[in-house]
C-alpha positions in Angstrom: -8.6 5.1 -31.0 -5.8 3.3 -29.1 -3.4 5.2 -27.1 -0.1 4.4 -25.4 1.1 6.1 -22.2 4.6 5.7 -20.7 4.4 5.8 -16.9 6.7 7.3 -14.4 7.5 6.2 -10.9 5.7 2.8 -11.2 6.4 -0.8 -11.8 4.1 -0.8 -14.7 5.9 0.9 -17.6 3.3 1.2 -20.3 -0.4 1.6 -20.3 -2.6 1.2 -23.5 -6.2 1.9 -23.8 -8.9 3.0 -26.2 -10.8 6.4 -25.9 -13.7 6.9 -28.1 -15.1 10.3 -29.3 -17.3 10.6 -26.3 -14.3 10.1 -23.8 -15.2 6.4 -22.9 -12.3 4.2 -22.0 -12.1 0.6 -22.8 -9.4 -2.0 -23.3 -7.0 -0.9 -20.7 -3.8 -2.9 -20.5 -0.9 -2.4 -18.1 2.6 -3.8 -19.0 4.6 -4.6 -15.8 3.4 -4.2 -12.3 1.1 -6.3 -10.1 -0.6 -8.3 -12.6 -3.9 -9.3 -10.6 -4.5 -5.8 -9.1 -4.0 -4.1 -12.6 -6.2 -6.6 -14.4 -8.9 -5.7 -11.7 -8.4 -2.0 -12.2 -8.8 -2.6 -16.0 -12.0 -4.4 -15.6 -13.5 -1.8 -13.2 -12.7 1.2 -15.2 -13.9 -0.5 -18.6 -16.6 1.7 -20.0 -16.1 4.6 -17.8 -15.5 8.1 -19.1 -12.0 9.6 -18.8 -13.4 12.3 -16.5 -14.8 9.7 -14.1 -11.6 7.6 -14.1 -9.6 10.7 -13.4 -11.9 11.7 -10.5 -11.7 8.3 -8.9 -8.0 7.5 -9.3 -6.0 10.7 -9.4 -3.8 11.1 -6.3 -3.9 7.5 -5.3 -0.6 6.7 -4.0 1.4 3.5 -3.7 3.3 3.3 -0.4 5.6 6.2 0.0 5.9 6.6 -3.7 4.5 10.0 -5.2 2.2 8.0 -7.6 0.8 4.7 -8.3 -0.4 2.8 -11.3 -3.9 3.9 -10.7 -2.7 7.5 -10.4 -0.8 7.0 -13.7 -3.9 5.6 -15.4 -5.7 8.7 -14.4 -3.0 11.0 -15.8 -3.0 8.7 -19.0 -6.7 9.0 -19.8 -6.7 12.8 -19.2 -3.6 13.4 -21.5 -5.3 12.5 -24.7 
């Protein structure tokens, strides 16, 4: 099932992804932000469980911001 998450505090404004009944995340897409880095994150997490993505990426910050695109992805996959 496809989900859309509106981010806060990042250059990327929206994240879309699919989450199956087993909690596996695929087809992650960021809209806005640093294209190359976000494409890489999307490839790296493809096929991972939402729990593993949250464990790896939650709390990662961008400079002096209180969040990052990776942190927002962690929040997104746990929110659904």
